[in-house]
N, C-alpha and C positions, 0 to 999 in steps of 0.2 A: 504494500500500500504506500502511496506517496505520503510524505510528511507535510501537513498543512497547518500553519499557525492558526490558532482559534480566531484571530482577528481578521483573517483573510476571507474574502467572499469568492469562493471557487464554485462555479456553477457547472463546469465541464466535468464529464466523466472520463474523458480521454487524456489521462495524465499518467505518464510512466510510473511504475511502482517504486522506483528509487529516486524520484524527483522530490524537490523540496520547494515549498512556496512559503515565503516569509510574510511578515506583518503587513496588514492593510493593503494587500494586493487584491485586484479584482480580475477574475478570469471568466469570460462569458461562455455560454453553453457549447457553442460550435468550435471552440478552439481545440487544437490537438497538440499535445506536448509530449515529447519523447521521454526516454529513460535517462536517469542520472542528470536531469536538468536542475538548475538552481535559479529560481525566480526570487530576486531580492525584494525588499520592502517597497511599498508605494509604487507598484507597477500596475499597469492596466493592459489586458490582452483581449482584443475584440474577437468576434466569432470566426471570421474567415482568415485565421492565422494558423500556420503549421510550423512547429519547431521540431527539429530532429533530436538526436540523442546528444547528451553531454553539452548542452547549450547553457551558457551563463548569461543571465540578464541582470545587470546591476540596478541599483535603486533609481527610481524616478523615471523609468522608461515606459512609453506607451507604444504598444504594437497594434497597428491598425489593420483593418480588413485589407486583404490582398498581399500580405507579407508572407514570404516563404523563407524559412531559415533552416539551413542544412546542419549536419552534424558538426560538433566541436567549434561552434561559433562563440565568440566573446563579444558582448555588447556592454560598453562601459556606462557609467552613471550619466543620466540625463541626456542620452542620445535621443534625437528627435527624428522620427520617421514621418513621411507624408504619403498620401495616396490620391491627391487631387491637385492638378497643376493650377487650376483656377477656382479655388473654393469660394462659395457664396453661402451666406446663412440661409438655411431652409431650401437650398438648391442641391439635390442629391444626384450623384452619378448613377447610371444604370448598373455599372460595375466598377469597383475601384481599380486603379492601375496596379499591376503586379510588380512587386519589388522582390528580387531574389538575392539572398545572402548565401554564398556558396561555401562548401566545406572548409572549415578551418580559418575562415576570415575573422579579423578582429577590428572592432570599431571603438575608437577612443572616446573618452568622456566629452560630452557636449557637442559631438559632431551632429551635423544636420544632413539627412539623406533625402534628396528629392525623389519624387515618385517615378515608377516605371523603369528603374535602373537595376543593374546587376553589380554586386560587389563580388569580384572573382575569387576563386579558390585560393586560400592562403593569403589574400591581400590584407594590408594593414592600413587603416584609416587613422590619421593622427587626431589627437584631441582638438576639438574646436573646428575641424575641417568642415567645409560646406561642399558636399558632393553633388555636382550638377550633371555628371556624365558617368556612364558605365566604367567601372574600374577593372583592368585586366587582372588575370591570375597573378598572385605573388607581388603585385605592385605596392609600393609604399607611397601614400599620398598625404599632402598637408596643404593647409591654406584655404583661402576663399577667393575664387573657386579653387577646389582641390586640384593640385597638380602632382604628377609623378616626380618624385625626387630620388627614387631608388627601387630596388627589387630585393625581396627578402632572401637572405643567405647568398646574395650575389656579390662576393668580394671582388673588388676591382683588380684587374690585371693590367699593369701599365708598362712592364719592362718589355724590351724588344729583342729581336734576334741580333746576334753579332754579325758584323760584316764578313767575318772570316768563314762562318759556318753556314750562312744563309738561313734556311728554315730552322726554327727551334724544334727540338725534339718534342714529341707529344707530351711526355711527362713534364717537361719544364714549361710548355706552352699553356697547358690548360688541364684542369682536373675534370673537364667535361669530355666524355668519350669521343674521340675522333676530331675534336676541334683543334686547330693549329694556327698559331700566329706566325706569319711568314714575312721575313725581311727580304724585300726585293732589291736588286742591284740599283745603285744610285751613282751617277757620274756627274760631277760638278766641276765647272771651271768658270773663267771670267765671262763666258758667253751665256751661262745659265746652267740648268740642271736637267738631267734625263733620268727617268726610272723606267725599267722594262721588266715584263714578265713573260715567260715562255710556257705555253700550254703543254701539258703532259710532262713538264719539268718543274719549274718553280710553282706553277699552278697545276695541280696533279690531276687534271682531266682535260678532255677536249671540249671547248665551249660550243654549245649549240644556240646560245641566246645570251643577250645582255640587256640590262635596263639601268636607267639612272633615276635617282631620287633627288629632288631638289625643291627649293621653295617651301620647305616644311616648317610651319610654325613650331616654335620650340616646345609648346605644350603638347604637341601631337606625338603619338607613337605609331610606328610602322612595323611591318612584319607580323608578329603575333601568330605564327603558324609553324608547322614543320612539313617537311617533304618525305614521302615514302621512298623515293628513288633518286631524286635530284640532289646533286651537290651544288653549293654556291661558294663563290669567292668574292669577298667584299673589300673594296678599296675606297677610302674617303679621299677623293681627288682634291677637294678644297674644303676648308673649314674643319669641323669635327662633329662626330656623332658617337654615342655610346651604344654598344651592342651587348645584350644579355643572352647567354646561351644556356640551355637546360637539356639534359639527357634523361630526365625523369628521376635521377638520383642526386646529381650535383648541379649547381647553378653558379655561373661566373659572369662577370661583367668586364668588357674590354673597351678601352677608349681608342678610337681610330681618329688620328689627327695629323697623319703624315701620308703623302701619296706613295711612299716607298714601303708601306706596311700593309699587308693583306691579311684577312681572316678567313680561314677555310671552315665552312659549315657543311659537314657530311649529312647524308640522309638521317632521318629520325632524331634530329636535334631541333628543339623548339627555339626559335630565334625571334628576338624583339629588338628594335632600334628606337632609341629615344634620345633626348637631350641634343637635338640638332642645333647647331649654331645657325644663325640667320643666313650665312653664306655657304652652308654645307652642300656638297655635291657628292653623293654616294654612288659609286659605280659597282654593279653586281654582275658577275659572269655566272652562267648556269650551265650545268652539264646536260640538261634535257630541254626540249621544246616545251612550251607552256602546255600543261595538262591539268585541268581543274580536279581530276580524280587523284592527282598525286599530292594534293594538299590535305593536311589535317588542320582544321581551323578552330577546333575547340580543345582547350587544354585538357579537359577531362577525358576526351576521346584519345588524345595523344598518350596520356598516362596508361590507358587501357591497352593500347597497341604496343607501346614500348616495353611493357612488362609481360 
């Protein structure tokens, strides 16, 4: 049986047997709460709300209709959720907007979450942030409006290959399987500089396609997918951009800010680019022609396939 404080008004019968509801909380009849959840004091949970297992809801939080909270989510004190973009008194929606908080996400104290968004798996929302857009998996966001400032467990890798050895070894380049930071030859004299890469040598595949990314506002992220077969080689020709790579077990961040440094992304590695400088130009070579079926665009699907 769940543990319910005598002062709480719990009308729902769908509460996990090991969950705990503390003082002066109100839970309406339609709400569903999983096992081993902790609902702290002075919370309110409406009817069309579903909580997974091991969810922590700290004091002073209201969970409104349309909210879906997955397993192992942490919601800090006084977090504010919404489900109507244009609320008016006595003017009711046909159905509330759906907001999804995915597995393992954490939301810091006093954050505000606008309606109809998704907080991705493992993401972390800073205290007081105002979330106006969907947050990718594992992203760390802060501020108003919330912006991505990092990724969970993605320690930055900034050292480069030596000119003598060329490509760094896999072990020294990255803890993410198959990812390699490559130093390309650079020749400089009074007339300027040249850097060059040779396919199937310094770039370890034959390119079938290339594309360039530029003019990206610094708040935007790109990539956020993996390929089943295609390898990619990234070179930031101008400006700088940060690249986060993830093989489902390890995660690491690389700063690309030189045209003589490339980053190899093999198949089945989740890649995200962010922190574009205003003048950034990212050149990407691909080992395969474009094939929409080669893309994995949901991080949860990627984890299932990679494991």
